[in-house]
N, C-alpha and C positions, 0 to 999 in steps of 0.2 A: 758331230757324232758321239756318243755316251761311251766311255771307255769299259774294258771288261778289265782292267786292272785290278788286283785283289787292294792290295796298298792303297791305291786312291782312292777306290768306294770306300773304304772303311775309313779313311782319315773324313772324305767330305760327308759322309753322312752323319757321322758323327757330330761335325762342328754343326749340320745345317738343323738339324733336331737340336740340340744345346738352343742355339740363336733365335729358333719359331720360338719354343718354349715362354723364352725369358720374356720376348716382346711381348707375346702372348697374355704372358701375367700381367706385365704393365698397364698394356691398356685395358684389359677385362677391369683389373680392381677400379682403375677410376671411372669408367664406365658404366661400370654394376651400381655403385655408390649411388649416382643419382639417378642411374634408370630403375634400378629393383624400387628405391627408396619410393619415387614419383609413381612408380605401378603399385604398393601398398596401399598408398594415400589414396588414390585413383579408386583402388578396391574398397578401401571401405567407406569413402563416399558413396560409392554406387548400392553397396550394400546396403546403407542407411537409408537410401531412397526406394529402395526394393522395398525394404520392413515398411517403411510408409505407406509404401502402396497396397503392401499384403494387410496393412492394419486398418489403412483407409477402408478399403476392399470389404473386410469383416466387417466394418461397423454399419456401411450402408447395405450390408445384404441383410445384417440382423435388422436394422432398421425395414428393410422390405417386408422382414418376416412378422414385423410385431405390428407394421403397419396393415399387412395382411388378415391377420388377428382382428382388427377393427372390422372388417367387412365377413367375418366369421357369423355362419346364425346366430350361436348361441351368445355371442359379441352384443349383436345389435337387440337381440332380446333381455339380454342384462339392460341395454341402454334405455329401452324403453320401461323396461318394469322401475330402472330408478328416477324415470323422470314424473313416473305415475304414483310414486311413492311420496305420502305426506312429508313435510321438511323435518319432524323428530321420529320419522319413522325409522326401523331398523331392519325391518324385514324384508329380504330378496327372494326369490322361486328357488327353492331347494334344490328342485330337481336341475333346471336351468344353470347353477350354480357349478351342480356334478358334470354337468355337461362344459362349460368352459374349464373346471380343473382339469378333463383329459384333455380337450384340447391344449390347452399349455403343456399336458406332458407327453403329447404325441407330437407338439414340436423341440420338444424338450431332446425327446429321443430321435426324433429327425436327425435332428442337424445336430448330432454328436461332434461331427468334424469341426464346428466353431466352438469347441470349448466351453460351450454351456452349462453351470450348475442349476442355473431354475431361471423361470420367469416369474413376474408375478403381475397381477393388474390391480391396481392403487386405485381407491375408491373414497371418493371426499364424504359423499355423504352417501350412507352413514359409513364414516372413520374405519374401514375395513382392507383386507387384501385378500387375493384369492391366488392360491398358487398351486403346482401341481399336487403339494401331501397332502391341500386342506385349506381351512378358510382360518382368519383368526382376526383379532383387532390390530388395528395398523400400529400402533404405539409399541403393544406387547412383541409383535413379530420384528419390528423394525430393531428394538429395545435389546431383542434376545439371539435374533439369528442371520441379522440381515443393519450389519452397522457402516457409518458412511463416516470417510478418516479425517480430519479437520474441519470436522462444522459441529456445530450445538446448535441446540434445538431440534425443533423437528422439521428439517432440511426436506422430508419427504412431503412435506405438507406445504410449503413456503413453495413448491414448483409446481402447483395448480397453481400460483399466480402469476407464474413467470412464465414470460412468452417466448417459447423455443420449438421446435420441431424435434432434434436429435440433441443430448447433450451425453458426456462424459464423465463418470466423478468415480474417485476411488471408493475402496468401500472393503468391509470383509460377511463372507458369507458363510456360517459352518466354520467358525475359525479357518476361514481361508483366504487368502487374498485376493480379492475379485475387481473386476471393473464393471461398475453400474451403469447399462446402457439405457438412458431414459429418451422415450420416443412417445410426443403428446401428437394427438390431432385435434385443430384447433376449433373442428366443426363436432367436435365431441367431450366438451371441456371437464364431464361430469368424471370421469376416471385415466388413467395413462398405463402404459407398460413398461416394466423394467425387467432386462435381462444380465443375470447376472455369469462375467465371461472369467473363468480360470484363468489370474495372469499370468503366473509361472507358467502352465501348459502352452499359453499362448504365445510368450514370449520363445520356449522353446521351439514350436515349431516354424515361429515367423522369423525370430534371427538367430535364433542358433550359433553365437561365436563361442568362443573361447571364454573361459571363465574370468582372464586377465583382465575381460573389457568390462566396461560400465557401462549399460542403459537405461535412460531414464525417458520416461513419458510425462509433459507438463501442460498443463493451462495455466491462464495466467492468473486462478486463483490455489492451486494447489498441484502438488506431483499427485500425476495418477499413480505410475509404477515405477523403480528403479531397481535394478539387482541387485542392490547392495540391502533392502528392504523399504518399509514405507518409515521406519523411524532413524535411514541416514542423510544425514544432515550435509554432508560433504560436497563442496562446492568443486566444482571441475574447473583446473588450473592450468594455465597454458602454459606455463613455465616446464611443468615434468611431462605434457601429456598433448596427443593431438586431438582438438576438438571437433566434431559433426557434428551440425543440427541441422532440422529442415520442417519446416512447418505443414502441417496435413493440408491438403486441398479441399477437402470437405469440411473435417472436423473444426479445423484450427488447431490441432492437436502439437505441440514443440517436440520432436522425437531429436534426441540427443546423444549421444555415443562418444568416451574416452577410451583412447586408445595408448595405452604408455608408452614413452621414447621406447623402452627394451623392447616392448612388442616388433618393431621397426628397425632398431639397429640390430636386433641379435641377428636373424634370419642373412644381414647384410657381412656380420662377423662372421658368421659363418661360411658365407662364400668366400670371404678372403681367405678362410682355413683351407676351403677347397683347394681353390686356383693355388697354394701353396705346396701343398701333397700333390696337386696337378704335377708343378715344375719338379720337387723332387722325385716323382714318379719315373719323370719323362728322363730324368738324369742316369737312372738305375734301369731305364729300360736301353739307355744309349749304350750303357757299359754291358747289359746284355744283348746288343745288336752286333757289338763287336765279337763276343765272344760265339756266337752263332757265325757270324761270316767266318772266322778263325774256321772252325768245326766243317763248313761247309767246305771244306777243302776233302776232310775224311768220308764225311758223309756219303755224295758223290759215288765214290769208288765201293762204298758198303752195299751201297742199294743197286750198283750192278753185277756186284758177285751175287747178291740174293737173286736178281733176276736170272740169270743165268743159270743159277742151280735150280730154280723155280721154285724158291721159296714166296716169290713174289710174283704179283701176276700184271699189276697194273704199269705202264710205262715209266720209264724212269726220264726224267730233264733235270736240266743242270743249266745255270745261268754262268760258266765259266765256259770259255768256249772251246778249251782242251778236252774239257770233260766232254761235252756235246759231241765231239766230232767222233770222241772212241765209242761213243753209247750208241752211235747210229746205226755203225757194221754190227755192234752184237744185237742191237735189236732186231735187225732183217733175218738175222741165222735163228734167233729165237724166236720169232715170230712163226718162223715156217713150221717148225717144230711143232709150235703147241696148235697151230691150225691143224694139223694131221692127226695128234693126239683127240682134238675137240670133238674130229669129223668122225673118230672110232667111238669114242664114248656119246655120244648123239646117236648113234646107228644103236650100240647095247641098248639106249634109255627108250627110243621104240618100239625095237622087239619086246622088250619088256613090257610096253605098255598094251601092244597089241595082245600079248597072248594070256596074261590077265584079265584084261576085257573079254575075250572072250568065254574064258573059263565063268565068267559072271555072267553074263550072257549063255551060257550052258551050250553054247558053239563049240564044235570040235574043228579045228583049224586043220586044214593040209597039210600044211608046211611043218614038216618034221622038226624042223629046228626049234621050233615054239618048246618041245617038251626039255629042250636044255634049261628053261626056266620055272619045272618043277625043284618045289623044295618039301623039306622037312628040317623038323626042330628047328623053326624061324619061328615064332610066334609073333601073330599079329591080329588085329582087332578090324571089324569093318563097320563104318560109320555110313549111315544113310540119310541124305537130307531130303526133305519130300518136302515141296512147294507147294503151298496153297493160293493160289493169285487171286485175286481179290475180281470183283465183278469189271470186265474191260470199260464197261460203259459209264463208269464211274471213278474208273483212276488213269493213270497217264498210260497210254497205249505201247505208246512205245518204251516203256519202263517194261511192262509186264511183257510185252512179245521178246523181248531181248535177256532170253533165258544161257545163252551163252556167255554174256556179260556174268551172270553170276556163277557159272561154271568156274571160270577164269578165275573170278576174284576168291571163290573156296579154294579153290587149285593152289593160286600164290599164299593165301592166307596159312595156309600149313604146311607149303614148302615151307614158308620162312623160318618154322620152328623145328621142320623135319624133314629134310632134303628129299630121303626116301619114301616119302608118301607119294601114292598114285591117287588122281580123282579123276572117276568118268561121269559122263551124260548118259542116263539108261536113257531116258524118254525126256518129254517136257517137264516130269513134274519129280523126277527121282534124279540125284547126285548121288555117287557113291565113291566114297576115300578109303584106300586101303591104306591102314598105319602099320607099320612095324615096330615090334614094342617089347619091353620086358617088364614091363609093368603090368597091374591090375587094370581092368578097362576103366574104372572109376577115376582112378588116379592119371590113368593116360588124358578122359575125357575133361579131368580140371586143368591137365596143363596143357594143352593144347586145343580145348576147343569152346572153354571159358570168354575169351576174348571173340572168339567167332563167332559167337550165340549173341555178345552185345552188339553186334556189329551188324549182326542180321534183321536184330531187333528195331535197330531203327528204320527199317523199311516194312514195317507192319502197315504201314499205307498202299502198300501195293503188293504185296505177298506176305504169307505167315509161313515159320518153319517147323517142323517137326522130325526131329535127330533120333534114329533109334541106332543102340551103339550095340555090337553082338559081343557076345562071349570071347575069349581069346582062345585060337586056334593057334596049330603047329603044321599041318601041312597043307603043300597047294589045292589037295583035295579036296578040301573041307571049304574052298571059297565058297562056292555057289551055296553051301548050308549057310554059312554066315550072312549071305545076304538074304536068304528066305528068313533068317529067324531077324534082322532089323526089318524087313517088309510087314511082319507080325507084330512087331515092337509099335512102329508107327501109325499103326493102324487103331492104338488106342487114344488117338488125340484126345483131349477133352475141350470144351467150353473154354474160350479165352483167346487173347489176339498176341500172348507174348510165345518164345520159342518154346516149344516142351522137349523135353528130352526123355526116351527111356532105355533102361537098362535091362530090363526084365519084365516076364510078361504078369501082367497085374491079373488078380483074379474079378472076373467078367459076370456082371451083375445083371441076373437074369430080368429082362425089364418086362412085366405082363401085365395087360389091361384085359379086364374080365368083361364078358357082354354086359354085364350091368351099369360099370361104367361105360361104355361104348354109347349104351341105350339113353345116359342122361344127357350127353354130345346130342343124339339125334333128337331128343324132345328139345333142349336147350332150341336147336337150330330150326325144328318143326314148328315151336309155337313163337319164332321169333325171340327169343331173348339174348340177344346179344352180347350185355355183358356177364350173365353166366355161361354163356357158352366160352366167354374169355377167359372168365377165371378156371373156369374147368382146364384150358389148355395151359393157364398159367400155372396151374399147380402140379400139371404131370411134368412138365419142364422144369420147376423147381424142386420137384421131388425127384427128377434124374437128375438134375445138375448137383444135390444134395450127397450122391450117391457117386459121383463123377463118372456118369456112366459117357461113353465113348461118343464121340459126333455120329460114328455112323449108327450107332444106336437111336442117337435123337433124328436122325435122318429118315430111319424107316419108321419111326413115332409119326413123325410131319407127313411122311405118304402114307399111312394108317389114317391118319386127321381129313387128309385132304381125298380119300376116297369116301369116308365116310359123309365130308362135306357133299362132295359130288353126287353119292346117293341121295340126298334129299331134295335134288332136283329132278322134277322132269327131264328126260332126254330130249325130248322134243324143243325146250325151254335152254336148252343150254350148248355154247360153244367149245367144241374142245380143246380149240385154239389156247382158249385161256388158262384151262389147267396147265396145258403144255408149257405156256410162258411162267409159269407158277415154278413146275418143276422145274424148268431150267434154272433158276434162282436159286435154288435148295444147295448145288455143291459152293455158292458163294456164300452161304452163312456158318458163322463161324462162334458168334457168341450169344449169349439168353435173347439179349435184346433184337436181334437180327432174327431169330427162330419165333418170336413174339410178332414183330414186326409184321412179315411172310405172312402168317398165320391170320393175324387181323385183318391183314389186307384179302384174303382170300374171302375168311369170313363176310366181309363188306360184301365182299362182291355175289356169293352168294346169298346173302337176305335181302340185295337188290332185285334179286331176281325170286324171292320168294312174294306169295301174296301178304301185304300187312295184316289181310282180315282173317287170313289162314287158321290162324289160333282160335278166333270166334266163332268159325265155321265147323269147327271140328271138334270144340266143348260139345261135351256131353251137356243136354237140358236139364235132366237131374243133380251133375256140378254144380252147374250155375246156380240154383235152386239152394243146394249145402252152404256154396261161396256165400249167397246174398246172406243166408240166414245165419253162418256163422259172426259176420260183420256184426248184424243185427242185435244178437244173443249170447255174445265172447263172456259176458259176465256172468252166464249160466254153467255150470256143471255141464258141458258138451265133451260126448267122448265119441270116439269110433262106432261105439256098440250101439249107444243110442241112436246117433245119427242111420244105422244100418235098421235099426227096431222101424223108427218114424217114418222111413221112406220103405220100408218094404224092401230089403236087399241083402244078401248075402256081404254078411262082412267082410268077407276074402273077397270076394267079386268089387264092391264096392272100391274098397283099399285100393285094389288095382287100377280100377276105373277113374279115381280121383288122381294117381299118382300118372298113369295115361295122359290126362288132361292139364294136367296143372304142373307135371315137371316136380312135385316134391309130395312128402307124403303126408297125411292128416294131420298128423301131430307138430310137424314141424310148420305146416299151413296155418294150424291155430295159433301155435306161439307166437310166431311173428306177428298177427296180429293182436294179441294181447301186448307182446312187448314194443309195438308202436305205440295204442291209445295209454300205457304208460308213462315213456318218453313223455307224452303230451302232457298230461298230468303234472310230469316234473320237472317241466319248464313254465308251466304255467299257473301252477296251484302251490299253497302250504302244505298238503296233505302230510300225514307222516307217512312213513313205507307200508307199513301194517296197513295202512286206511286204504292206500293205493292197491295193494296185493289182493285185497278181498272186490275191489271194484273191477280190477282184470278179471275177475274168475278164479284166484289160488286163495289158496285156503292155509298155508302156512309159508310164511315170508322166507325163510330158508331155502326150497326148490324154487322158490319164483327170482331172489338174489341169485342164482347159480345160472337158472335160464336166461335171466337179463344179459349176464357178463359173457353167455356161450355168444348172443347174437350180436351186441353192442361192442362188446370190449371192455365194459367199463363196471362198476357196481353203480345199484341208481343213484346212491349217495355222491358219487363220482360223478357221474354222468349230470345230475345237479346242480352242483358247485358250478360246472362249466356251463351251463346251459339256460340257470333260472334266470328267466326274464322278468321279477319284479323284486328283486331282492335288493336295489338301490334305497327301499325305503328305511334301511336298516342306517342310513349313510346321510341322511339327511344333515347338513351343517348347523352349528350353534347357533347361528344368525336368526333362525327360525325359534 
């Protein structure tokens, strides 16, 4: 049986701790020296082997890329050109060279994760190199931009006579130390590929050890790369270092690393010091423990006095038998008193909760005792949390339906910061909190609600939250007024998925869509112009979003569009259930994309029920003739007046007729035809801008450039620079 004698506990505990710590120190010191050293050596061996595998995989992957280039159509065409050339000829198809250059450049850009600097295609006859940046004579390019280490003569030329598939050689590319990966295809001996890899970047990502370790890659003939630089000839010494080396399974490259003795011995020395400090700390803890045990006589007495006086609410316990016996008797007496006080306090809180809740709901209680909870000169604010739940078919049903748990979460979060807070579940979407405060509303919101807003924001996949914060009131009769104010504030929610809060009423923008704009939409739908109709919808939503319109206003706009779309259909051909289904989806839209997606789906349904040939059937024959004439004679001086005279029609009547049939006014339609023809000339000819201006029917380039930019978004010169199809003729290689 464990004794409760104070003296025996103190002495035994002190001796046991000292003995255990000394034994642990001696055992750990001997054990860690051998085990820790072995783990470091094993780690470095495994690390070097892992590095070798990464390098080998990289070289193999680059080999596959370069082998894949042999199969490119441009390379095969180049091979045919080389074979068909006379022995002393230096001509190669310039256009095909440009395509090969583009293929090389695409491979370099597509595989930047392989640390590629460039890819060369080296030709035997003629002696030339094709690179992503251009072509040149092989001797000039290799002597100036791509140099091979420890090699004499034209090593790149000797490789044509050697038999290999993959070779890795040390090199410098544009003053950067690189690894040259050479890949040959024995079936195509007239050229081969070289990929230059940035050696330092590859080392940093594939090896990545500390700077006190040396890494080297070498073959039988040369050092490919080492961390000391290509000029460092230091021999790895076994007497002061740990040596690790392994040979590549695919390339035969030898990978070596040198770990100084200090890198292994230093952690062990540090561990010994740590253990020593542990022992010293154990002695200090033992002394502190004896002091603590001595104080344990005084502490229980002090805690019991505090418990009896009511300053301490948690039960008191002690390991000393006599103190525990005294406490048990005191605890029974104090506990009964506290239970009585707690019952009275809970009853008071419950009555206050129902009294304020009835006032917020505008209910007049029959219980006259609720009048006792009226107050004045006690500042308060009302915070309304409006919950916008996601579509239950797309979210966790259990989460969205458990609205009571959300109310409890808000209540508990606010109670931690201010115990006097009262929180009410008004209905499924509204939760109200009553905060008594002496601070201004904004300061109160920052102090109590900031963390709560962040927590609610984490549940945006299930529901969104809008918070309204009332002004400060002082009398209980203003509870309902403050609540109505917050309801007005939360109705200002705008597009977005984050928590939004409002402290004041914002100026409401009047959103008005005139009948002309509505008619545009009707014409687009009637004539089956899906893209124009969708663009019109997006334009209106973008305008409302930029004006920070409330979601309620955007919902009104959405319903207006739905009514217009429905009116485009014959009633007999449409089922109201589908529009009802879309109507039910509106309350679950909270972002710009969600409203666009809803209206786009509805637009698709409406267009699917419209006759695709409706536009042709309703298009006036005169308008069809005019459109045909405009396409044939856009170069001429065409105007609304000349067309009206030619077809003997009133200008105003024809303008209206043209707009009703095409959805565009006459001038806009003609400008689009001319701009399309100008775009074609800019892409396929070298005509000057002034000549193109005259050929499409404009007399002055200035208005033509302005109109072109309006419809295309760029100037004619910028458009030609991007889309010109024949500008490769100015970039033919000097090999011609």
